[in-house]
CHARMM internal coordinates of N, CA and C (Angstrom, degrees):
IC EDIT
DIST 1 N 1 CA 1.4685
DIST 1 CA 1 C 1.5317
ANGL 1 N 1 CA 1 C 110.81
DIST 1 C 2 N 1.3169
ANGL 1 CA 1 C 2 N 115.67
DIHE 1 N 1 CA 1 C 2 N -41.76
DIST 2 N 2 CA 1.4618
ANGL 1 C 2 N 2 CA 120.98
DIHE 1 CA 1 C 2 N 2 CA 179.36
DIST 2 CA 2 C 1.5328
ANGL 2 N 2 CA 2 C 111.11
DIHE 1 C 2 N 2 CA 2 C -64.47
DIST 2 C 3 N 1.3302
ANGL 2 CA 2 C 3 N 115.65
DIHE 2 N 2 CA 2 C 3 N -37.20
DIST 3 N 3 CA 1.4647
ANGL 2 C 3 N 3 CA 121.60
DIHE 2 CA 2 C 3 N 3 CA 177.81
DIST 3 CA 3 C 1.5279
ANGL 3 N 3 CA 3 C 110.27
DIHE 2 C 3 N 3 CA 3 C -64.27
DIST 3 C 4 N 1.3251
ANGL 3 CA 3 C 4 N 115.95
DIHE 3 N 3 CA 3 C 4 N -40.11
DIST 4 N 4 CA 1.4595
ANGL 3 C 4 N 4 CA 120.64
DIHE 3 CA 3 C 4 N 4 CA 178.30
DIST 4 CA 4 C 1.5266
ANGL 4 N 4 CA 4 C 111.55
DIHE 3 C 4 N 4 CA 4 C -62.47
DIST 4 C 5 N 1.3310
ANGL 4 CA 4 C 5 N 116.83
DIHE 4 N 4 CA 4 C 5 N -42.02
DIST 5 N 5 CA 1.4674
ANGL 4 C 5 N 5 CA 122.06
DIHE 4 CA 4 C 5 N 5 CA 177.62
DIST 5 CA 5 C 1.5225
ANGL 5 N 5 CA 5 C 109.86
DIHE 4 C 5 N 5 CA 5 C -61.81
DIST 5 C 6 N 1.3215
ANGL 5 CA 5 C 6 N 116.17
DIHE 5 N 5 CA 5 C 6 N -43.06
DIST 6 N 6 CA 1.4599
ANGL 5 C 6 N 6 CA 121.73
DIHE 5 CA 5 C 6 N 6 CA 177.86
DIST 6 CA 6 C 1.5215
ANGL 6 N 6 CA 6 C 111.17
DIHE 5 C 6 N 6 CA 6 C -58.87
DIST 6 C 7 N 1.3355
ANGL 6 CA 6 C 7 N 116.65
DIHE 6 N 6 CA 6 C 7 N -47.20
DIST 7 N 7 CA 1.4604
ANGL 6 C 7 N 7 CA 121.39
DIHE 6 CA 6 C 7 N 7 CA 179.48
DIST 7 CA 7 C 1.5249
ANGL 7 N 7 CA 7 C 112.31
DIHE 6 C 7 N 7 CA 7 C -66.84
DIST 7 C 8 N 1.3119
ANGL 7 CA 7 C 8 N 116.59
DIHE 7 N 7 CA 7 C 8 N -33.54
DIST 8 N 8 CA 1.4683
ANGL 7 C 8 N 8 CA 120.92
DIHE 7 CA 7 C 8 N 8 CA 176.60
DIST 8 CA 8 C 1.5215
ANGL 8 N 8 CA 8 C 111.01
DIHE 7 C 8 N 8 CA 8 C -64.35
DIST 8 C 9 N 1.3201
ANGL 8 CA 8 C 9 N 115.52
DIHE 8 N 8 CA 8 C 9 N -43.71
DIST 9 N 9 CA 1.4621
ANGL 8 C 9 N 9 CA 120.72
DIHE 8 CA 8 C 9 N 9 CA 177.54
DIST 9 CA 9 C 1.5246
ANGL 9 N 9 CA 9 C 111.33
DIHE 8 C 9 N 9 CA 9 C -65.30
DIST 9 C 10 N 1.3176
ANGL 9 CA 9 C 10 N 114.92
DIHE 9 N 9 CA 9 C 10 N -39.99
DIST 10 N 10 CA 1.4570
ANGL 9 C 10 N 10 CA 120.76
DIHE 9 CA 9 C 10 N 10 CA 177.36
DIST 10 CA 10 C 1.5238
ANGL 10 N 10 CA 10 C 110.86
DIHE 9 C 10 N 10 CA 10 C -62.24
DIST 10 C 11 N 1.3228
ANGL 10 CA 10 C 11 N 115.15
DIHE 10 N 10 CA 10 C 11 N -43.83
DIST 11 N 11 CA 1.4569
ANGL 10 C 11 N 11 CA 121.79
DIHE 10 CA 10 C 11 N 11 CA 177.76
DIST 11 CA 11 C 1.5251
ANGL 11 N 11 CA 11 C 111.22
DIHE 10 C 11 N 11 CA 11 C -62.60
DIST 11 C 12 N 1.3172
ANGL 11 CA 11 C 12 N 116.44
DIHE 11 N 11 CA 11 C 12 N -43.32
DIST 12 N 12 CA 1.4559
ANGL 11 C 12 N 12 CA 122.04
DIHE 11 CA 11 C 12 N 12 CA 179.21
DIST 12 CA 12 C 1.5279
ANGL 12 N 12 CA 12 C 110.80
DIHE 11 C 12 N 12 CA 12 C -62.84
DIST 12 C 13 N 1.3126
ANGL 12 CA 12 C 13 N 116.41
DIHE 12 N 12 CA 12 C 13 N -44.41
DIST 13 N 13 CA 1.4572
ANGL 12 C 13 N 13 CA 121.95
DIHE 12 CA 12 C 13 N 13 CA 177.42
DIST 13 CA 13 C 1.5268
ANGL 13 N 13 CA 13 C 110.86
DIHE 12 C 13 N 13 CA 13 C -61.63
DIST 13 C 14 N 1.3230
ANGL 13 CA 13 C 14 N 115.71
DIHE 13 N 13 CA 13 C 14 N -44.92
DIST 14 N 14 CA 1.4557
ANGL 13 C 14 N 14 CA 122.51
DIHE 13 CA 13 C 14 N 14 CA 178.81
DIST 14 CA 14 C 1.5253
ANGL 14 N 14 CA 14 C 111.18
DIHE 13 C 14 N 14 CA 14 C -60.27
DIST 14 C 15 N 1.3227
ANGL 14 CA 14 C 15 N 116.00
DIHE 14 N 14 CA 14 C 15 N -44.23
DIST 15 N 15 CA 1.4584
ANGL 14 C 15 N 15 CA 121.93
DIHE 14 CA 14 C 15 N 15 CA 179.28
DIST 15 CA 15 C 1.5256
ANGL 15 N 15 CA 15 C 111.23
DIHE 14 C 15 N 15 CA 15 C -62.54
DIST 15 C 16 N 1.3265
ANGL 15 CA 15 C 16 N 116.72
DIHE 15 N 15 CA 15 C 16 N -46.92
DIST 16 N 16 CA 1.4687
ANGL 15 C 16 N 16 CA 121.76
DIHE 15 CA 15 C 16 N 16 CA 179.86
DIST 16 CA 16 C 1.5229
ANGL 16 N 16 CA 16 C 111.05
DIHE 15 C 16 N 16 CA 16 C -63.27
DIST 16 C 17 N 1.3223
ANGL 16 CA 16 C 17 N 115.64
DIHE 16 N 16 CA 16 C 17 N -40.73
DIST 17 N 17 CA 1.4580
ANGL 16 C 17 N 17 CA 121.68
DIHE 16 CA 16 C 17 N 17 CA 178.87
DIST 17 CA 17 C 1.5268
ANGL 17 N 17 CA 17 C 111.36
DIHE 16 C 17 N 17 CA 17 C -62.29
DIST 17 C 18 N 1.3237
ANGL 17 CA 17 C 18 N 116.50
DIHE 17 N 17 CA 17 C 18 N -46.65
DIST 18 N 18 CA 1.4616
ANGL 17 C 18 N 18 CA 121.39
DIHE 17 CA 17 C 18 N 18 CA 178.84
DIST 18 CA 18 C 1.5259
ANGL 18 N 18 CA 18 C 111.11
DIHE 17 C 18 N 18 CA 18 C -65.03
DIST 18 C 19 N 1.3174
ANGL 18 CA 18 C 19 N 115.69
DIHE 18 N 18 CA 18 C 19 N -39.49
DIST 19 N 19 CA 1.4619
ANGL 18 C 19 N 19 CA 121.01
DIHE 18 CA 18 C 19 N 19 CA 179.10
DIST 19 CA 19 C 1.5276
ANGL 19 N 19 CA 19 C 110.93
DIHE 18 C 19 N 19 CA 19 C -65.10
DIST 19 C 20 N 1.3271
ANGL 19 CA 19 C 20 N 116.56
DIHE 19 N 19 CA 19 C 20 N -40.28
DIST 20 N 20 CA 1.4605
ANGL 19 C 20 N 20 CA 122.46
DIHE 19 CA 19 C 20 N 20 CA 178.25
DIST 20 CA 20 C 1.5299
ANGL 20 N 20 CA 20 C 111.22
DIHE 19 C 20 N 20 CA 20 C -63.69
DIST 20 C 21 N 1.3256
ANGL 20 CA 20 C 21 N 117.01
DIHE 20 N 20 CA 20 C 21 N -44.51
DIST 21 N 21 CA 1.4678
ANGL 20 C 21 N 21 CA 122.46
DIHE 20 CA 20 C 21 N 21 CA 175.61
DIST 21 CA 21 C 1.5229
ANGL 21 N 21 CA 21 C 110.11
DIHE 20 C 21 N 21 CA 21 C -60.40
DIST 21 C 22 N 1.3246
ANGL 21 CA 21 C 22 N 114.85
DIHE 21 N 21 CA 21 C 22 N -43.18
DIST 22 N 22 CA 1.4570
ANGL 21 C 22 N 22 CA 122.15
DIHE 21 CA 21 C 22 N 22 CA 178.39
DIST 22 CA 22 C 1.5283
ANGL 22 N 22 CA 22 C 110.55
DIHE 21 C 22 N 22 CA 22 C -57.20
DIST 22 C 23 N 1.3229
ANGL 22 CA 22 C 23 N 117.44
DIHE 22 N 22 CA 22 C 23 N -45.66
DIST 23 N 23 CA 1.4621
ANGL 22 C 23 N 23 CA 121.91
DIHE 22 CA 22 C 23 N 23 CA 179.07
DIST 23 CA 23 C 1.5264
ANGL 23 N 23 CA 23 C 111.53
DIHE 22 C 23 N 23 CA 23 C -66.32
DIST 23 C 24 N 1.3134
ANGL 23 CA 23 C 24 N 116.06
DIHE 23 N 23 CA 23 C 24 N -38.67
DIST 24 N 24 CA 1.4641
ANGL 23 C 24 N 24 CA 120.71
DIHE 23 CA 23 C 24 N 24 CA 178.44
DIST 24 CA 24 C 1.5276
ANGL 24 N 24 CA 24 C 111.97
DIHE 23 C 24 N 24 CA 24 C -62.58
DIST 24 C 25 N 1.3192
ANGL 24 CA 24 C 25 N 115.01
DIHE 24 N 24 CA 24 C 25 N -35.63
DIST 25 N 25 CA 1.4644
ANGL 24 C 25 N 25 CA 120.30
DIHE 24 CA 24 C 25 N 25 CA -179.42
DIST 25 CA 25 C 1.5328
ANGL 25 N 25 CA 25 C 112.42
DIHE 24 C 25 N 25 CA 25 C -89.08
DIST 25 C 26 N 1.3479
ANGL 25 CA 25 C 26 N 116.18
DIHE 25 N 25 CA 25 C 26 N 8.54
DIST 26 N 26 CA 1.4724
ANGL 25 C 26 N 26 CA 121.53
DIHE 25 CA 25 C 26 N 26 CA -176.98
DIST 26 CA 26 C 1.5304
ANGL 26 N 26 CA 26 C 110.43
DIHE 25 C 26 N 26 CA 26 C 49.82
DIST 26 C 27 N 1.3065
ANGL 26 CA 26 C 27 N 113.03
DIHE 26 N 26 CA 26 C 27 N 60.32
DIST 27 N 27 CA 1.4472
ANGL 26 C 27 N 27 CA 120.92
DIHE 26 CA 26 C 27 N 27 CA -164.46
DIST 27 CA 27 C 1.5199
ANGL 27 N 27 CA 27 C 114.79
DIHE 26 C 27 N 27 CA 27 C -57.51
DIST 27 C 28 N 1.3028
ANGL 27 CA 27 C 28 N 113.42
DIHE 27 N 27 CA 27 C 28 N 141.75
DIST 28 N 28 CA 1.4522
ANGL 27 C 28 N 28 CA 122.85
DIHE 27 CA 27 C 28 N 28 CA 174.76
DIST 28 CA 28 C 1.5218
ANGL 28 N 28 CA 28 C 107.80
DIHE 27 C 28 N 28 CA 28 C -92.02
DIST 28 C 29 N 1.2997
ANGL 28 CA 28 C 29 N 116.73
DIHE 28 N 28 CA 28 C 29 N 175.15
DIST 29 N 29 CA 1.4616
ANGL 28 C 29 N 29 CA 121.60
DIHE 28 CA 28 C 29 N 29 CA 177.75
DIST 29 CA 29 C 1.5238
ANGL 29 N 29 CA 29 C 110.68
DIHE 28 C 29 N 29 CA 29 C -60.88
DIST 29 C 30 N 1.3077
ANGL 29 CA 29 C 30 N 116.28
DIHE 29 N 29 CA 29 C 30 N -36.49
DIST 30 N 30 CA 1.4669
ANGL 29 C 30 N 30 CA 121.81
DIHE 29 CA 29 C 30 N 30 CA -179.69
DIST 30 CA 30 C 1.5373
ANGL 30 N 30 CA 30 C 110.93
DIHE 29 C 30 N 30 CA 30 C -62.76
DIST 30 C 31 N 1.3061
ANGL 30 CA 30 C 31 N 116.37
DIHE 30 N 30 CA 30 C 31 N -42.32
DIST 31 N 31 CA 1.4631
ANGL 30 C 31 N 31 CA 121.44
DIHE 30 CA 30 C 31 N 31 CA 178.32
DIST 31 CA 31 C 1.5265
ANGL 31 N 31 CA 31 C 110.59
DIHE 30 C 31 N 31 CA 31 C -64.80
DIST 31 C 32 N 1.3259
ANGL 31 CA 31 C 32 N 115.14
DIHE 31 N 31 CA 31 C 32 N -40.60
DIST 32 N 32 CA 1.4584
ANGL 31 C 32 N 32 CA 121.19
DIHE 31 CA 31 C 32 N 32 CA 178.74
DIST 32 CA 32 C 1.5275
ANGL 32 N 32 CA 32 C 111.38
DIHE 31 C 32 N 32 CA 32 C -62.67
DIST 32 C 33 N 1.3090
ANGL 32 CA 32 C 33 N 116.87
DIHE 32 N 32 CA 32 C 33 N -43.31
DIST 33 N 33 CA 1.4692
ANGL 32 C 33 N 33 CA 122.95
DIHE 32 CA 32 C 33 N 33 CA 176.94
DIST 33 CA 33 C 1.5302
ANGL 33 N 33 CA 33 C 110.17
DIHE 32 C 33 N 33 CA 33 C -63.18
DIST 33 C 34 N 1.3169
ANGL 33 CA 33 C 34 N 116.30
DIHE 33 N 33 CA 33 C 34 N -42.46
DIST 34 N 34 CA 1.4635
ANGL 33 C 34 N 34 CA 122.22
DIHE 33 CA 33 C 34 N 34 CA 177.12
DIST 34 CA 34 C 1.5333
ANGL 34 N 34 CA 34 C 111.28
DIHE 33 C 34 N 34 CA 34 C -57.57
DIST 34 C 35 N 1.3238
ANGL 34 CA 34 C 35 N 116.53
DIHE 34 N 34 CA 34 C 35 N -44.32
DIST 35 N 35 CA 1.4637
ANGL 34 C 35 N 35 CA 122.22
DIHE 34 CA 34 C 35 N 35 CA 178.38
DIST 35 CA 35 C 1.5309
ANGL 35 N 35 CA 35 C 110.86
DIHE 34 C 35 N 35 CA 35 C -65.17
DIST 35 C 36 N 1.3263
ANGL 35 CA 35 C 36 N 116.23
DIHE 35 N 35 CA 35 C 36 N -43.33
DIST 36 N 36 CA 1.4703
ANGL 35 C 36 N 36 CA 120.68
DIHE 35 CA 35 C 36 N 36 CA 178.67
DIST 36 CA 36 C 1.5215
ANGL 36 N 36 CA 36 C 111.86
DIHE 35 C 36 N 36 CA 36 C -60.50
DIST 36 C 37 N 1.3176
ANGL 36 CA 36 C 37 N 115.70
DIHE 36 N 36 CA 36 C 37 N -39.16
DIST 37 N 37 CA 1.4626
ANGL 36 C 37 N 37 CA 120.03
DIHE 36 CA 36 C 37 N 37 CA 179.36
DIST 37 CA 37 C 1.5320
ANGL 37 N 37 CA 37 C 112.85
DIHE 36 C 37 N 37 CA 37 C -66.42
DIST 37 C 38 N 1.3144
ANGL 37 CA 37 C 38 N 116.97
DIHE 37 N 37 CA 37 C 38 N -18.59
DIST 38 N 38 CA 1.4597
ANGL 37 C 38 N 38 CA 120.32
DIHE 37 CA 37 C 38 N 38 CA 175.18
DIST 38 CA 38 C 1.5228
ANGL 38 N 38 CA 38 C 111.97
DIHE 37 C 38 N 38 CA 38 C -92.41
DIST 38 C 39 N 1.3213
ANGL 38 CA 38 C 39 N 116.68
DIHE 38 N 38 CA 38 C 39 N -33.05
DIST 39 N 39 CA 1.4601
ANGL 38 C 39 N 39 CA 121.34
DIHE 38 CA 38 C 39 N 39 CA -175.90
DIST 39 CA 39 C 1.5268
ANGL 39 N 39 CA 39 C 112.57
DIHE 38 C 39 N 39 CA 39 C -80.10
DIST 39 C 40 N 1.3176
ANGL 39 CA 39 C 40 N 118.03
DIHE 39 N 39 CA 39 C 40 N -42.78
DIST 40 N 40 CA 1.4682
ANGL 39 C 40 N 40 CA 121.60
DIHE 39 CA 39 C 40 N 40 CA -177.50
DIST 40 CA 40 C 1.5340
ANGL 40 N 40 CA 40 C 112.44
DIHE 39 C 40 N 40 CA 40 C -60.54
DIST 40 C 41 N 1.3374
ANGL 40 CA 40 C 41 N 120.54
DIHE 40 N 40 CA 40 C 41 N -49.79
DIST 41 N 41 CA 1.4733
ANGL 40 C 41 N 41 CA 119.57
DIHE 40 CA 40 C 41 N 41 CA 177.47
DIST 41 CA 41 C 1.5345
ANGL 41 N 41 CA 41 C 112.52
DIHE 40 C 41 N 41 CA 41 C -60.90
DIST 41 C 42 N 1.3269
ANGL 41 CA 41 C 42 N 116.16
DIHE 41 N 41 CA 41 C 42 N -36.20
DIST 42 N 42 CA 1.4576
ANGL 41 C 42 N 42 CA 121.30
DIHE 41 CA 41 C 42 N 42 CA 179.88
DIST 42 CA 42 C 1.5276
ANGL 42 N 42 CA 42 C 111.12
DIHE 41 C 42 N 42 CA 42 C -64.80
DIST 42 C 43 N 1.3352
ANGL 42 CA 42 C 43 N 116.75
DIHE 42 N 42 CA 42 C 43 N -43.14
DIST 43 N 43 CA 1.4608
ANGL 42 C 43 N 43 CA 121.14
DIHE 42 CA 42 C 43 N 43 CA 179.03
DIST 43 CA 43 C 1.5268
ANGL 43 N 43 CA 43 C 112.00
DIHE 42 C 43 N 43 CA 43 C -68.40
DIST 43 C 44 N 1.3284
ANGL 43 CA 43 C 44 N 116.97
DIHE 43 N 43 CA 43 C 44 N -36.21
DIST 44 N 44 CA 1.4683
ANGL 43 C 44 N 44 CA 121.97
DIHE 43 CA 43 C 44 N 44 CA 175.95
DIST 44 CA 44 C 1.5311
ANGL 44 N 44 CA 44 C 110.03
DIHE 43 C 44 N 44 CA 44 C -64.08
DIST 44 C 45 N 1.3090
ANGL 44 CA 44 C 45 N 116.10
DIHE 44 N 44 CA 44 C 45 N -41.06
DIST 45 N 45 CA 1.4596
ANGL 44 C 45 N 45 CA 122.38
DIHE 44 CA 44 C 45 N 45 CA 177.77
DIST 45 CA 45 C 1.5323
ANGL 45 N 45 CA 45 C 110.99
DIHE 44 C 45 N 45 CA 45 C -60.34
DIST 45 C 46 N 1.3196
ANGL 45 CA 45 C 46 N 116.76
DIHE 45 N 45 CA 45 C 46 N -44.40
DIST 46 N 46 CA 1.4652
ANGL 45 C 46 N 46 CA 122.46
DIHE 45 CA 45 C 46 N 46 CA 177.11
DIST 46 CA 46 C 1.5250
ANGL 46 N 46 CA 46 C 110.52
DIHE 45 C 46 N 46 CA 46 C -62.03
DIST 46 C 47 N 1.3238
ANGL 46 CA 46 C 47 N 116.05
DIHE 46 N 46 CA 46 C 47 N -43.89
DIST 47 N 47 CA 1.4669
ANGL 46 C 47 N 47 CA 121.50
DIHE 46 CA 46 C 47 N 47 CA 179.96
DIST 47 CA 47 C 1.5297
ANGL 47 N 47 CA 47 C 111.54
DIHE 46 C 47 N 47 CA 47 C -61.66
DIST 47 C 48 N 1.3184
ANGL 47 CA 47 C 48 N 117.14
DIHE 47 N 47 CA 47 C 48 N -45.18
DIST 48 N 48 CA 1.4742
ANGL 47 C 48 N 48 CA 122.77
DIHE 47 CA 47 C 48 N 48 CA 178.20
DIST 48 CA 48 C 1.5337
ANGL 48 N 48 CA 48 C 110.44
DIHE 47 C 48 N 48 CA 48 C -62.73
DIST 48 C 49 N 1.3183
ANGL 48 CA 48 C 49 N 115.67
DIHE 48 N 48 CA 48 C 49 N -42.97
DIST 49 N 49 CA 1.4637
ANGL 48 C 49 N 49 CA 121.45
DIHE 48 CA 48 C 49 N 49 CA 178.76
DIST 49 CA 49 C 1.5331
ANGL 49 N 49 CA 49 C 111.14
DIHE 48 C 49 N 49 CA 49 C -61.51
DIST 49 C 50 N 1.3271
ANGL 49 CA 49 C 50 N 115.87
DIHE 49 N 49 CA 49 C 50 N -42.12
DIST 50 N 50 CA 1.4630
ANGL 49 C 50 N 50 CA 122.22
DIHE 49 CA 49 C 50 N 50 CA 179.08
DIST 50 CA 50 C 1.5310
ANGL 50 N 50 CA 50 C 111.34
DIHE 49 C 50 N 50 CA 50 C -65.22
DIST 50 C 51 N 1.3156
ANGL 50 CA 50 C 51 N 117.14
DIHE 50 N 50 CA 50 C 51 N -45.48
DIST 51 N 51 CA 1.4690
ANGL 50 C 51 N 51 CA 122.78
DIHE 50 CA 50 C 51 N 51 CA 179.58
DIST 51 CA 51 C 1.5366
ANGL 51 N 51 CA 51 C 110.81
DIHE 50 C 51 N 51 CA 51 C -62.07
DIST 51 C 52 N 1.3084
ANGL 51 CA 51 C 52 N 116.48
DIHE 51 N 51 CA 51 C 52 N -41.35
DIST 52 N 52 CA 1.4706
ANGL 51 C 52 N 52 CA 120.84
DIHE 51 CA 51 C 52 N 52 CA -179.02
DIST 52 CA 52 C 1.5342
ANGL 52 N 52 CA 52 C 112.66
DIHE 51 C 52 N 52 CA 52 C -68.97
DIST 52 C 53 N 1.3283
ANGL 52 CA 52 C 53 N 117.04
DIHE 52 N 52 CA 52 C 53 N -19.62
DIST 53 N 53 CA 1.4690
ANGL 52 C 53 N 53 CA 121.14
DIHE 52 CA 52 C 53 N 53 CA 179.98
DIST 53 CA 53 C 1.5241
ANGL 53 N 53 CA 53 C 113.75
DIHE 52 C 53 N 53 CA 53 C -91.03
DIST 53 C 54 N 1.3207
ANGL 53 CA 53 C 54 N 117.74
DIHE 53 N 53 CA 53 C 54 N -9.10
DIST 54 N 54 CA 1.4704
ANGL 53 C 54 N 54 CA 121.07
DIHE 53 CA 53 C 54 N 54 CA -178.55
DIST 54 CA 54 C 1.5331
ANGL 54 N 54 CA 54 C 109.93
DIHE 53 C 54 N 54 CA 54 C -73.53
END
COOR INIT
IC SEED 1 N 1 CA 1 C
IC BUILD
């Protein structure tokens, strides 16, 4: 459970970091899609990891 919290925080930090870069680059829709394609698989991975630990 503690590991899951750690990964959630890591994911949140990663998301904020990518979003901040996106804003700095005055992101287009393409950049936003690019970021989503990195975040969605990562969050699914965390979810699978959490389910397997229950």
